[in-house]
C-alpha positions in Angstrom: 33.9 -95.6 44.3 31.8 -93.5 41.7 32.0 -90.3 40.6 29.1 -89.2 42.5 30.1 -90.0 45.9 33.7 -88.6 45.5 34.0 -85.1 45.0 37.2 -83.3 44.2 37.8 -79.5 45.5 41.0 -77.5 44.6 44.2 -78.9 46.0 42.2 -81.6 47.9 41.2 -85.1 47.5 38.0 -86.2 49.0 37.6 -89.9 50.3 34.5 -91.4 49.9 34.4 -91.2 53.7 34.7 -87.8 53.8 32.2 -87.2 51.0 29.1 -87.5 53.5 30.6 -85.2 56.3 28.9 -81.9 57.0 32.3 -80.2 56.5 32.5 -81.5 52.7 29.1 -80.0 52.1 29.6 -77.1 53.8 32.9 -76.5 51.5 31.1 -77.7 48.4 28.4 -75.2 49.1 30.8 -72.3 49.6 32.6 -73.1 46.6 29.2 -73.6 44.6 28.5 -69.9 45.8 32.6 -68.7 45.0 31.6 -69.8 41.5 28.3 -68.5 41.6 29.9 -65.0 42.5 32.6 -65.3 40.0 30.2 -65.9 37.2 28.1 -62.9 37.9 31.0 -60.7 38.1 32.3 -62.0 35.1 29.0 -61.5 33.3 29.3 -58.0 35.0 32.6 -57.5 33.7 32.0 -58.6 29.9 28.4 -56.4 30.4 30.9 -53.2 31.4 33.5 -53.8 28.9 30.8 -53.7 26.1 29.3 -50.6 27.4 32.8 -49.1 27.3 33.5 -50.2 23.9 29.8 -48.5 22.4 30.3 -45.6 24.2 33.9 -45.2 22.7 32.9 -45.7 19.4 30.1 -43.4 20.0 32.0 -40.6 21.0 34.8 -41.5 17.8 31.5 -41.2 15.8 30.4 -38.1 17.4 34.2 -36.8 17.0 34.0 -37.4 13.3 30.5 -35.9 12.7 31.4 -32.8 14.7 34.8 -32.4 12.7 32.5 -32.9 9.3 29.9 -30.2 10.2 32.7 -28.1 11.0 34.4 -28.4 7.5 30.8 -28.3 6.2 30.1 -24.8 7.7 33.5 -23.4 6.8 32.9 -24.3 3.1 29.4 -23.0 3.3 31.0 -19.4 4.8 33.5 -19.4 2.0 30.8 -20.0 -0.8 28.6 -17.1 0.7 31.5 -14.9 0.4 32.4 -15.9 -3.2 28.6 -15.4 -3.9 29.2 -11.9 -2.3 32.2 -11.3 -4.6 30.8 -12.4 -8.3 28.6 -9.9 -8.7 31.4 -6.9 -8.4 33.5 -9.6 -10.7 30.6 -9.8 -13.2 30.8 -5.7 -13.5 34.5 -5.7 -13.6 34.3 -8.0 -16.5 31.7 -6.0 -18.3 34.4 -2.6 -17.6 37.1 -4.4 -19.3 34.8 -5.9 -22.4 34.0 -2.5 -23.1 35.3 -0.9 -26.9 38.2 1.4 -25.9 36.7 3.1 -29.2 33.4 3.5 -28.2 34.2 4.3 -24.2 35.1 7.7 -22.5 37.4 7.5 -19.7 34.6 8.6 -17.5 32.3 5.7 -18.3 35.4 3.5 -17.6 35.8 5.3 -14.3 32.2 5.0 -13.1 32.2 1.2 -14.0 35.2 0.8 -11.8 33.8 3.0 -9.2 30.6 0.9 -8.9 32.8 -2.3 -8.8 34.6 -0.6 -6.0 31.3 -0.1 -4.0 30.0 -3.5 -4.5 33.0 -5.0 -3.6 32.9 -2.8 0.0 29.1 -3.5 0.3 29.9 -7.4 0.1 32.8 -7.2 2.5 30.8 -5.1 4.9 28.0 -7.8 5.0 30.6 -10.4 5.2 31.8 -8.7 8.4 34.6 -6.6 7.0 35.5 -3.3 8.1 38.0 -1.2 6.8 40.8 0.7 8.9 41.3 4.2 6.9 42.8 6.4 10.1 44.0 9.3 8.5 44.2 12.0 11.4 43.6 9.7 13.8 45.9 8.8 16.8 48.2 6.4 15.6 47.7 2.7 16.6 50.3 0.3 16.5 47.6 -2.9 16.6 45.6 -1.8 13.6 48.6 0.3 11.7 52.3 0.3 10.3 54.2 3.0 10.2 55.6 3.4 6.7 57.4 6.9 7.2 57.4 9.6 9.6 57.0 13.2 8.8 57.3 16.6 10.7 54.3 17.4 12.9 53.1 21.1 12.2 52.0 21.5 15.9 51.9 19.6 19.4 48.6 18.2 18.9 49.8 16.8 15.8 52.1 14.7 17.5 51.8 10.5 16.7 49.1 11.4 14.4 48.3 9.9 11.0 49.0 12.6 8.2 48.6 10.2 5.0 46.8 6.8 4.6 49.0 4.5 1.7 47.0 1.3 2.1 43.8 1.0 4.0 43.9 -1.9 6.2 40.9 -4.4 7.0 39.6 -6.0 10.1 37.4 -9.0 9.7 35.0 -10.0 12.8 37.6 -8.7 15.6 40.6 -10.2 13.6 43.0 -7.5 11.8 43.7 -9.0 8.2 45.8 -6.2 6.7 47.1 -3.2 9.2 46.7 0.1 7.5 49.9 1.5 6.1 50.6 5.4 7.4 53.0 7.9 7.2 52.9 9.3 11.1 53.7 13.2 12.6 56.5 13.6 14.8 57.8 16.6 16.0 61.5 16.9 15.4 
């Protein structure tokens, strides 16, 4: 018997007499069809697996790029704020470099006031708002009561009598509450 005339199928021996029968030919055709379908499914699986791996790698690259861009944006924003504050720092350094023997108190105060105005302008441009609530109703969201003082009238009840330290809000977020005294009826 030669190999050409004898075919083996999974789990069966085929003799030379059965090799030419129509049932064997049908089984061989069905087996070949199944093998072809299996090969096709394996190729499709490999293709989908490769696509999945590429998508996972693309997503990881996107995540790293987005994180890097966000970090870079944060650094640029901080650098912009520092740049805005440098003018005020330069002026402050000029004030501290004044010769005490040649400078009057008024000129030093004038220099310090100039620095304060520049700092406040730079902070406002950066989105910082000053909370200076003297005479306003006490707001525990933006103020911290440091002490109570007697109210002169009922209308003054729960109003800010004095601001010890201004508060600051940055783009809607409280940075520091205003520290105040609040009027209370006795």
